[in-house]
N, C-alpha and C positions, 0 to 999 in steps of 0.2 A: 652176231652181236652178242657179247656177254651181258649178264644181268647188270653189272655195275654201269656199263655204257648205256644200257637201255633205260636205267633210272636217270642217269644224267641227262640223256636225250629228252625224256619226258619232262624233267624239271625245267629244262630250257624252254621247250615247246609250251608248257603250261604258264610260264612266266610272261610269254608274249614278247620278250626281248629277241631282237635279231643278234646274230653273233657279233656283229660290229658294235651294238649297244652294250652287249654283255662284256665284250672285251674292255670297253671303257670303263665300265663300272667295277670290274674285277682286277683289271691290270694284267690279265692273262691274254695272250695273243689269240687273234681270231683263229688262226690255224690250229693252235694247240686245243682250244675249245672244241673245234670240229673234230679233231682226232680223238679227244676224249669221249665225245658223244657218239662216234662211230665204233669205238672200241679198237681203233687202230693203235692207240698208245696204251700199253698195259700197266706201266708204272707211272701213276699220277701222283705228284706231290700232295701230301696231306693238306697243305695250306691252300693249294688250288681247289681241293674238294670243299674245303671250308668256305672259301670265297664264293664259289658257285652256289654253294647251299645258302649262304647269307643273302646273296642278291636275288635268287630264285625263291626264297622263302621256304626252303626244304631243310630238313635235318640231315646234317653231314653223316651221321651214323647210318641213315638210311641209304644215302647215296653210296656209301662204302659197302653196303650189304651186310652191316653189322646188325642191323635192325630189320625186321621182316615187313614192318609196316610204317609207313611215314607218320610223323606227329599228326594227330587228327586236325583237320582244318576246322576253323571257327565258322559256323554258318553266319550269313548276313543277319538273320534275325537274333542270334547270340551276340554278335557285335553291336547291333542296334541297342539291345537292352543293356549291355555293358557300358555303353557310351552315353545313352540318353535315358536309361530307366524305361518307364511306362509311356514316355511321350511318344506321340505319333510322329514318325519320321519317314519321309518318302525316300524312295531308292536314289534319287538325284542327289539328295543331301549326303547320304551314305557314300555315293561315288566320289563326291567332293571331298569328303573326309579321307577316304582311302588315297585319293591322288595327293592330297596335301601331306599325308603321312608318308607316302613313298617319296615325294620330293624332298620332305625333311630328312629322311634317312639317307638319301643320296647326297644332300649337301652336307650332312655330318661326316659321311664317308670321305668325301673330297676334302673337307677340312683336316680330317685326320691324315690323309695322304700328303697334304700340303705341309703338315708339321714335320713329316718325316725327313 
């Protein structure tokens, strides 16, 4: 497996999405996603890389091996501070906020796709 395929595969695994779910969210066929993640397909359209990166929360430049390290992740404590300041927030509340943000992003993406 080449480096780009390994990075795509890792991004997909880290996202927690199945190939079926990722296919629905990106509009890329399940079989194409699998070929990208195994390295079977060498020429991947840049728009597909960008869609995979967007849905998995990864930097497309990292997936293309143009960057050595992915954009640093924000820690939960940094996110809590950014959202709530010094207020004491438990992990359940933060998990709810993350789920709502993810749902909102998916709904916006679907709305954009419906307008096309």
